[in-house]
Backbone as CSV, one residue per row, in Angstrom:
resi,resn,N_x,N_y,N_z,CA_x,CA_y,CA_z,C_x,C_y,C_z
1,UNK,16.627,-9.828,32.027,15.318,-9.619,31.401,15.310,-10.293,30.029
2,UNK,14.408,-11.241,29.838,14.331,-11.889,28.528,13.154,-11.308,27.752
3,UNK,13.391,-11.114,26.460,12.337,-10.580,25.597,12.145,-11.545,24.434
4,UNK,10.917,-11.622,23.929,10.630,-12.596,22.870,11.186,-12.142,21.525
5,UNK,11.549,-13.110,20.713,12.080,-12.822,19.379,11.017,-12.132,18.519
6,UNK,9.738,-12.457,18.769,8.656,-11.817,18.015,8.611,-10.318,18.281
7,UNK,8.765,-9.951,19.566,8.771,-8.532,19.937,9.977,-7.825,19.336
8,UNK,11.124,-8.495,19.357,12.349,-7.908,18.793,12.159,-7.663,17.299
9,UNK,11.625,-8.668,16.608,11.402,-8.532,15.159,10.400,-7.420,14.856
10,UNK,9.349,-7.336,15.673,8.318,-6.313,15.475,8.924,-4.917,15.653
11,UNK,9.746,-4.749,16.689,10.390,-3.457,16.937,11.363,-3.118,15.813
12,UNK,12.085,-4.128,15.333,13.019,-3.929,14.210,12.260,-3.449,12.976
13,UNK,11.132,-4.104,12.708,10.338,-3.763,11.516,9.753,-2.359,11.611
14,UNK,9.243,-2.011,12.786,8.629,-0.696,12.967,9.647,0.431,12.943
15,UNK,10.820,0.169,13.497,11.800,1.242,13.639,12.853,1.272,12.546
16,UNK,13.086,0.112,11.911,14.107,0.060,10.874,15.514,-0.102,11.425
17,UNK,15.654,-0.328,12.742,16.987,-0.534,13.324,17.332,-2.015,13.279
18,UNK,18.569,-2.364,13.642,19.009,-3.758,13.628,18.424,-4.569,14.769
19,UNK,18.517,-5.905,14.639,17.985,-6.809,15.680,18.652,-6.574,17.031
20,UNK,19.974,-6.382,17.026,20.711,-6.188,18.283,20.236,-4.923,18.988
21,UNK,20.085,-3.830,18.217,19.613,-2.572,18.805,18.177,-2.700,19.296
22,UNK,17.351,-3.433,18.549,15.953,-3.634,18.950,15.878,-4.407,20.266
23,UNK,16.716,-5.453,20.378,16.739,-6.248,21.618,17.204,-5.383,22.791
24,UNK,18.263,-4.593,22.563,18.796,-3.735,23.630,17.742,-2.730,24.092
25,UNK,16.998,-2.165,23.147,15.954,-1.184,23.494,14.858,-1.830,24.335
26,UNK,14.484,-3.060,23.980,13.448,-3.771,24.747,13.937,-4.137,26.147
27,UNK,15.179,-4.564,26.241,15.749,-4.912,27.556,15.796,-3.662,28.436
28,UNK,16.255,-2.537,27.860,16.315,-1.280,28.616,14.937,-0.838,29.099
29,UNK,13.901,-1.182,28.322,12.524,-0.787,28.670,11.816,-1.874,29.485
30,UNK,12.583,-2.839,29.996,12.024,-3.942,30.789,10.920,-4.697,30.059
31,UNK,11.088,-4.843,28.736,10.138,-5.612,27.945,8.895,-4.852,27.512
32,UNK,8.801,-3.572,27.902,7.638,-2.755,27.530,7.839,-2.261,26.097
33,UNK,7.097,-2.849,25.161,7.279,-2.565,23.732,7.048,-1.088,23.404
34,UNK,5.927,-0.535,23.893,5.593,0.860,23.593,6.642,1.817,24.144
35,UNK,7.142,1.504,25.341,8.170,2.352,25.956,9.456,2.300,25.131
36,UNK,9.821,1.105,24.665,11.035,0.947,23.846,10.923,1.752,22.561
37,UNK,9.753,1.684,21.926,9.536,2.417,20.675,9.591,3.921,20.923
38,UNK,9.016,4.359,22.039,9.014,5.786,22.381,10.438,6.296,22.629
39,UNK,11.244,5.489,23.320,12.645,5.866,23.583,13.402,6.003,22.264
40,UNK,13.186,5.060,21.349,13.852,5.129,20.044,13.419,6.365,19.275
41,UNK,12.134,6.701,19.370,11.637,7.903,18.679,12.306,9.152,19.227
42,UNK,12.401,9.225,20.573,13.004,10.405,21.196,14.468,10.545,20.806
43,UNK,15.140,9.416,20.642,16.550,9.450,20.230,16.680,9.713,18.736
44,UNK,15.536,9.675,18.035,15.573,9.899,16.591,16.120,8.709,15.834
45,UNK,15.970,7.520,16.418,16.544,6.337,15.783,15.604,5.642,14.808
46,UNK,14.357,6.023,14.800,13.453,5.319,13.891,13.634,5.838,12.469
47,UNK,14.087,4.967,11.624,14.374,5.336,10.241,13.124,5.793,9.518
48,UNK,11.992,5.224,9.881,10.739,5.593,9.215,10.479,7.084,9.366
49,UNK,10.764,7.627,10.553,10.508,9.044,10.771,11.513,9.914,10.035
50,UNK,12.750,9.437,9.901,13.757,10.195,9.148,13.374,10.260,7.674
51,UNK,12.767,9.198,7.177,12.383,9.158,5.763,11.202,10.074,5.482
52,UNK,10.494,10.486,6.529,9.307,11.320,6.372,9.559,12.665,5.714
53,UNK,10.817,13.110,5.698,11.135,14.405,5.091,11.481,14.286,3.611
54,UNK,11.619,13.069,3.116,12.073,12.898,1.739,10.916,13.024,0.751
55,UNK,11.243,13.498,-0.434,10.260,13.739,-1.500,9.656,12.425,-1.999
56,UNK,8.338,12.372,-2.098,7.652,11.172,-2.598,6.701,11.586,-3.716
57,UNK,7.125,11.383,-4.969,6.313,11.809,-6.105,5.947,10.668,-7.058
58,UNK,6.485,9.489,-6.820,6.080,8.315,-7.602,4.917,7.668,-6.863
59,UNK,4.399,6.568,-7.381,3.336,5.888,-6.650,2.284,5.279,-7.544
60,UNK,1.119,5.035,-6.943,0.015,4.426,-7.682,-1.304,5.066,-7.279
61,UNK,-2.276,4.885,-8.158,-3.660,5.197,-7.825,-4.363,3.849,-7.765
62,UNK,-4.995,3.576,-6.646,-5.668,2.288,-6.472,-7.151,2.551,-6.225
63,UNK,-7.974,1.550,-6.560,-9.411,1.703,-6.331,-9.974,0.427,-5.717
64,UNK,-11.106,0.599,-5.070,-11.787,-0.544,-4.461,-13.287,-0.266,-4.491
65,UNK,-14.052,-1.249,-4.920,-15.514,-1.130,-4.927,-16.067,-2.249,-4.049
66,UNK,-16.915,-1.865,-3.090,-17.490,-2.836,-2.165,-18.985,-3.006,-2.449
67,UNK,-19.336,-4.183,-2.913,-20.744,-4.532,-3.114,-21.515,-3.592,-4.024
68,UNK,-20.826,-2.966,-4.955,-21.452,-2.004,-5.871,-22.162,-0.855,-5.152
69,UNK,-21.798,-0.639,-3.871,-22.440,0.430,-3.093,-21.442,1.479,-2.610
70,UNK,-20.184,1.059,-2.421,-19.146,1.982,-1.943,-17.959,1.880,-2.886
71,UNK,-17.481,3.027,-3.344,-16.313,3.059,-4.218,-15.264,3.991,-3.651
72,UNK,-13.996,3.567,-3.724,-12.891,4.374,-3.195,-11.779,4.433,-4.225
73,UNK,-11.184,5.626,-4.339,-9.984,5.782,-5.150,-8.958,6.510,-4.279
74,UNK,-7.722,6.001,-4.258,-6.669,6.610,-3.428,-5.410,6.841,-4.258
75,UNK,-4.691,7.894,-3.901,-3.359,8.125,-4.463,-2.373,7.939,-3.326
76,UNK,-1.443,6.986,-3.514,-0.412,6.719,-2.515,0.938,6.897,-3.205
77,UNK,1.805,7.691,-2.572,3.092,8.017,-3.185,4.274,7.387,-2.460
78,UNK,5.323,7.128,-3.248,6.601,6.664,-2.727,7.688,7.469,-3.443
79,UNK,8.955,7.135,-3.179,10.044,7.933,-3.746,10.478,7.491,-5.142
80,UNK,10.394,6.190,-5.426,10.925,5.696,-6.699,9.910,4.863,-7.466
81,UNK,10.079,4.870,-8.774,9.245,4.064,-9.654,9.450,2.578,-9.363
82,UNK,10.666,2.220,-8.965,10.982,0.822,-8.643,10.057,0.305,-7.538
83,UNK,9.946,1.054,-6.447,9.081,0.647,-5.334,7.614,0.695,-5.755
84,UNK,7.240,1.704,-6.542,5.847,1.848,-6.980,5.352,0.622,-7.742
85,UNK,6.277,-0.079,-8.422,5.874,-1.241,-9.225,5.861,-2.546,-8.429
86,UNK,6.323,-2.528,-7.187,6.386,-3.780,-6.414,5.002,-4.204,-5.938
87,UNK,4.829,-5.518,-5.811,3.547,-6.052,-5.327,3.260,-5.584,-3.904
88,UNK,4.322,-5.479,-3.085,4.146,-5.056,-1.694,3.573,-3.653,-1.594
89,UNK,4.085,-2.750,-2.426,3.599,-1.366,-2.399,2.161,-1.289,-2.918
90,UNK,1.886,-2.045,-3.987,0.520,-2.054,-4.532,-0.465,-2.609,-3.503
91,UNK,-0.026,-3.634,-2.780,-0.884,-4.227,-1.737,-1.125,-3.206,-0.622
92,UNK,-0.077,-2.456,-0.268,-0.200,-1.405,0.753,-1.250,-0.372,0.321
93,UNK,-1.158,0.091,-0.924,-2.114,1.080,-1.440,-3.537,0.522,-1.396
94,UNK,-3.672,-0.769,-1.722,-5.003,-1.390,-1.715,-5.556,-1.482,-0.297
95,UNK,-4.675,-1.765,0.664,-5.115,-1.813,2.069,-5.640,-0.442,2.514
96,UNK,-4.994,0.614,2.042,-5.454,1.962,2.383,-6.838,2.198,1.774
97,UNK,-7.043,1.752,0.530,-8.362,1.884,-0.106,-9.425,1.118,0.681
98,UNK,-9.092,-0.081,1.152,-10.028,-0.876,1.963,-10.370,-0.145,3.262
99,UNK,-9.358,0.459,3.884,-9.558,1.204,5.127,-10.535,2.357,4.905
100,UNK,-10.326,3.094,3.830,-11.188,4.239,3.521,-12.623,3.761,3.255
101,UNK,-12.766,2.648,2.555,-14.103,2.104,2.285,-14.802,1.721,3.587
102,UNK,-14.075,1.052,4.479,-14.677,0.542,5.708,-14.958,1.634,6.738
103,UNK,-14.035,2.605,6.872,-14.111,3.547,7.987,-14.525,4.976,7.607
104,UNK,-14.654,5.259,6.318,-15.145,6.553,5.820,-14.500,7.780,6.474
105,UNK,-13.157,7.872,6.464,-12.536,9.071,7.033,-12.848,10.295,6.165
106,UNK,-12.725,11.467,6.763,-12.933,12.709,6.014,-11.610,13.405,5.708
107,UNK,-10.607,13.149,6.554,-9.313,13.829,6.417,-8.188,12.796,6.479
108,UNK,-7.045,13.119,5.886,-5.902,12.210,5.951,-5.215,12.335,7.310
109,UNK,-4.910,13.577,7.721,-4.254,13.800,9.012,-4.934,14.955,9.735
110,UNK,-4.570,15.154,10.992,-5.185,16.222,11.789,-4.915,17.593,11.173
111,UNK,-3.753,17.727,10.502,-3.397,19.009,9.872,-4.367,19.385,8.749
112,UNK,-5.081,18.400,8.216,-6.006,18.646,7.106,-7.380,19.159,7.557
113,UNK,-7.639,19.122,8.861,-8.935,19.598,9.359,-8.943,21.124,9.298
114,UNK,-9.915,21.726,8.612,-9.968,23.198,8.534,-10.123,23.822,9.921
115,UNK,-9.400,24.923,10.149,-9.452,25.608,11.452,-10.876,25.989,11.832
116,UNK,-11.645,26.444,10.829,-13.016,26.877,11.141,-13.889,25.706,11.602
117,UNK,-13.586,24.491,11.112,-14.337,23.308,11.543,-13.993,22.971,12.994
118,UNK,-12.704,23.066,13.330,-12.276,22.823,14.712,-12.934,23.848,15.640
119,UNK,-12.926,25.118,15.232,-13.515,26.183,16.055,-15.026,25.983,16.223
120,UNK,-15.689,25.530,15.165,-17.131,25.276,15.231,-17.439,24.198,16.272
121,UNK,-16.668,23.090,16.225,-16.878,21.987,17.169,-16.578,22.441,18.597
122,UNK,-15.511,23.254,18.754,-15.163,23.791,20.081,-16.293,24.654,20.631
123,UNK,-16.816,25.545,19.777,-17.876,26.464,20.209,-19.127,25.694,20.637
124,UNK,-19.492,24.674,19.860,-20.671,23.859,20.203,-20.463,23.142,21.534
125,UNK,-19.259,22.599,21.726,-18.963,21.875,22.968,-18.992,22.822,24.169
126,UNK,-18.417,24.025,24.014,-18.404,25.004,25.118,-19.817,25.407,25.501
127,UNK,-20.638,25.657,24.488,-22.023,26.060,24.742,-22.781,24.956,25.474
128,UNK,-22.591,23.713,25.013,-23.281,22.576,25.631,-22.846,22.403,27.095
129,UNK,-21.539,22.507,27.339,-21.024,22.337,28.700,-21.486,23.467,29.616
130,UNK,-21.551,24.680,29.082,-22.024,25.818,29.879,-23.483,25.610,30.274
131,UNK,-24.299,25.103,29.333,-25.712,24.835,29.614,-25.874,23.726,30.651
132,UNK,-24.904,22.800,30.664,-24.952,21.704,31.644,-24.478,22.164,33.021
133,UNK,-23.979,23.402,33.088,-23.546,23.954,34.371,-22.164,23.515,34.819
134,UNK,-21.319,23.120,33.879,-19.941,22.728,34.231,-19.170,23.960,34.691
135,UNK,-18.259,23.797,35.664,-17.453,24.946,36.142,-16.603,25.513,35.005
136,UNK,-16.551,26.860,34.930,-15.845,27.555,33.851,-14.384,27.122,33.731
137,UNK,-13.730,26.892,34.881,-12.297,26.527,34.846,-12.061,25.121,34.277
138,UNK,-13.099,24.297,34.238,-12.956,22.933,33.707,-13.334,22.836,32.225
139,UNK,-14.103,23.798,31.753,-14.670,23.711,30.403,-13.606,23.542,29.323
140,UNK,-12.541,24.371,29.358,-11.517,24.290,28.298,-10.882,22.911,28.216
141,UNK,-10.599,22.331,29.369,-9.967,21.005,29.391,-10.921,19.939,28.837
142,UNK,-12.185,20.023,29.232,-13.190,19.067,28.750,-13.376,19.230,27.242
143,UNK,-13.436,20.487,26.794,-13.622,20.775,25.367,-12.490,20.168,24.550
144,UNK,-11.269,20.318,25.026,-10.101,19.768,24.319,-10.261,18.264,24.088
145,UNK,-10.675,17.543,25.126,-10.895,16.098,25.018,-12.034,15.757,24.072
146,UNK,-13.115,16.538,24.140,-14.271,16.271,23.283,-13.969,16.532,21.809
147,UNK,-13.172,17.575,21.542,-12.799,17.894,20.153,-11.940,16.774,19.585
148,UNK,-10.967,16.313,20.387,-10.086,15.215,19.955,-10.915,13.966,19.650
149,UNK,-11.865,13.672,20.535,-12.726,12.496,20.352,-13.618,12.658,19.112
150,UNK,-14.132,13.864,18.898,-15.016,14.137,17.758,-14.322,13.823,16.435
151,UNK,-13.042,14.198,16.331,-12.322,14.031,15.068,-11.558,12.707,14.956
152,UNK,-11.468,11.949,16.049,-10.651,10.722,16.059,-10.983,9.767,14.915
153,UNK,-12.254,9.496,14.710,-12.652,8.552,13.663,-12.727,9.188,12.280
154,UNK,-12.620,10.505,12.234,-12.722,11.203,10.955,-11.354,11.386,10.276
155,UNK,-10.275,11.102,11.027,-8.908,11.279,10.515,-8.308,9.907,10.206
156,UNK,-8.003,9.679,8.936,-7.494,8.380,8.483,-6.310,7.884,9.311
157,UNK,-5.287,8.722,9.490,-4.066,8.287,10.178,-4.302,7.932,11.647
158,UNK,-5.355,8.472,12.247,-5.654,8.207,13.663,-6.616,7.039,13.862
159,UNK,-7.219,6.574,12.770,-8.201,5.493,12.892,-7.534,4.166,13.270
160,UNK,-8.294,3.331,13.961,-7.844,1.965,14.216,-7.757,1.252,12.868
161,UNK,-6.650,0.563,12.635,-6.458,-0.153,11.378,-7.415,-1.342,11.344
162,UNK,-8.231,-1.449,10.297,-9.311,-2.445,10.268,-8.826,-3.890,10.332
163,UNK,-7.596,-4.158,9.914,-7.113,-5.536,9.931,-6.284,-5.881,11.172
164,UNK,-6.091,-4.900,12.072,-5.354,-5.149,13.309,-5.745,-4.070,14.316
165,UNK,-6.624,-4.418,15.234,-7.158,-3.435,16.175,-6.124,-2.923,17.172
166,UNK,-4.941,-3.548,17.201,-3.896,-3.108,18.123,-3.068,-1.963,17.566
167,UNK,-3.356,-1.551,16.326,-2.585,-0.448,15.757,-3.488,0.527,15.032
168,UNK,-2.962,1.737,14.858,-3.687,2.734,14.071,-3.070,2.764,12.672
169,UNK,-3.728,3.452,11.749,-3.262,3.501,10.365,-1.843,4.092,10.284
170,UNK,-1.551,5.088,11.120,-0.210,5.688,11.116,0.863,4.628,11.398
171,UNK,0.572,3.670,12.284,1.526,2.586,12.584,1.707,1.693,11.357
172,UNK,0.605,1.389,10.685,0.646,0.556,9.477,1.495,1.231,8.394
173,UNK,1.341,2.544,8.250,2.133,3.297,7.272,3.617,3.225,7.639
174,UNK,3.937,3.429,8.925,5.341,3.387,9.368,5.963,2.011,9.127
175,UNK,5.187,0.959,9.358,5.694,-0.396,9.095,6.084,-0.543,7.627
176,UNK,5.259,0.009,6.753,5.531,-0.108,5.318,6.663,0.806,4.869
177,UNK,6.850,1.921,5.556,8.013,2.777,5.297,9.280,1.998,5.634
178,UNK,9.244,1.294,6.781,10.399,0.486,7.183,10.655,-0.650,6.190
179,UNK,9.584,-1.274,5.690,9.728,-2.386,4.735,10.293,-1.927,3.394
180,UNK,9.782,-0.807,2.884,10.205,-0.348,1.551,11.492,0.447,1.597
181,UNK,11.801,1.036,2.752,12.974,1.889,2.846,12.753,3.249,2.214
182,UNK,11.491,3.585,1.939,11.176,4.870,1.306,10.074,5.598,2.072
183,UNK,10.039,6.907,1.892,8.946,7.689,2.443,7.669,7.348,1.684
184,UNK,6.594,7.087,2.393,5.295,6.778,1.777,4.275,7.814,2.244
185,UNK,3.510,8.327,1.308,2.529,9.358,1.635,1.173,8.995,1.036
186,UNK,0.139,9.101,1.851,-1.224,8.987,1.326,-1.584,10.403,0.895
187,UNK,-1.592,10.637,-0.401,-1.739,12.001,-0.931,-3.197,12.462,-0.920
188,UNK,-4.102,11.582,-1.371,-5.515,11.968,-1.425,-6.396,10.728,-1.577
189,UNK,-7.669,10.899,-1.238,-8.633,9.818,-1.458,-10.004,10.415,-1.721
190,UNK,-10.822,9.617,-2.356,-12.226,9.986,-2.576,-13.065,8.751,-2.327
191,UNK,-14.089,8.909,-1.512,-14.997,7.804,-1.199,-16.388,8.184,-1.660
192,UNK,-17.017,7.305,-2.423,-18.371,7.532,-2.920,-19.267,6.423,-2.390
193,UNK,-20.395,6.825,-1.837,-21.362,5.828,-1.343,-22.682,6.040,-2.062
194,UNK,-23.237,4.963,-2.571,-24.488,5.020,-3.328,-25.577,5.746,-2.536
195,UNK,-26.163,6.764,-3.145,-27.265,7.483,-2.514,-26.846,8.543,-1.504
196,UNK,-25.524,8.702,-1.278,-25.043,9.686,-0.314,-24.272,10.760,-1.080
197,UNK,-24.741,12.006,-0.997,-24.068,13.111,-1.676,-23.481,14.032,-0.605
198,UNK,-22.186,14.314,-0.735,-21.542,15.195,0.252,-21.445,16.608,-0.259
């Protein structure tokens, strides 16, 4: 089974493992990139995920204004002042600001969605499905899918990354964790749109 050097490099970058291990993982997965990455995750080999537990209190605050109509400010954290001052990290923070400007997320991750908001959406979906005459035994399963879909575009980490439709923001963050060798956290953001008050 031959695998392309581009795929090997991409897997190395995403996972933080060596080229030889990345090639072996791809060969074992018969060239299926997603399967190789999933196997590495299950084995706990992705360095990016191991770094996720480390303290990140340094960083930058970045801003972006689009056409004098949309303004975004983000706080992105890393572990050391050294990384915080690098052009690569600053560019990463700016990309996050651009994402927030373009896609208007409401939450950083699914954990940030208030329970009462999830319950409200569930209740509305159940009521609507009951009125449509859906069988009771199917409603819970349908509701689960509808709730996930409802919040998909509202959660920053789950959104499609605006500069690469083949990945979500969480993948972009992991790539940068692998590049910097540090845990990176999007701590908070605020998006303001002219004439729109939340």
